[in-house]
C-alpha angles and dihedrals in degrees: 000000000000097000113130113269117247094014124100101203145010118280106226092194087076089072092069091062093041090055089059095052123111095240095180092058093041092050090052091052091048096047098082092047092047090048091055092048091048090054089052092052091048091052088055091052098261100128104157096082127088126194089247089054092055092048092047093048091049091052092048090051090050089053090049096246103102124143114298091009092296121153146169121219113219107237103198092191090063096033111025090172118067093214090055090049093051090048088057090050092050089049089051092049092051093046090052092050091049093049091050093053113093104223132186105252115234112254118242111278120224104191127053120253097240099170123093111261090225089071086070093059120114087257086080102055095161091062093045096050093057091045101038096123095047092042093067090054090047092051092051089051091048092051090051090053098045102036112123093031099096097186091053091045091054093046090049091052089053090052089051089053090054096257105132107149111096092226091054090046089052091052092047098047101033090235120133117250094256090056090049093049092047090049091050090052091050089048092054092044094049093048103036093108096053117109118229116253115270 
């Protein structure tokens, strides 16, 4: 589940450091990340999760009192910063929820998806209206292809929000422009064989 790898039990000494943390500031830093992950879950049909739920569950896991006695030990060698550690916990929670969800697998696609994915962004509502039904299936197929590549996931969420210019994506995600451009290239490469919705 989400128990720390390589460790057999929760380390209660971690709680002393957690008690000293500025939780209000940490929660603010985590909110944008949790928002993006919640959007991803909703796009996959998981609608009963809020960003605050993800943050709260991550904190409970860090304290060793997660659901069903689950926990995550804060390994400061891997994550010196508590916020970074909690982001990794949120990512783990989301991955687990996505794995649990039984999704309809995308059928094999015959023809190449030769249109730029940005044309599917909400900035082009005329195209989306006529393809609404097929678009949901396409989005699910895209998420299956990009999951695990966090930079591509964040860039795709920006595209879904109508943010298509690399500079704007960089501002929204906090990535530098080179990272954004590389993520956009990976997104196109990963999805080049998807057919457009009909």
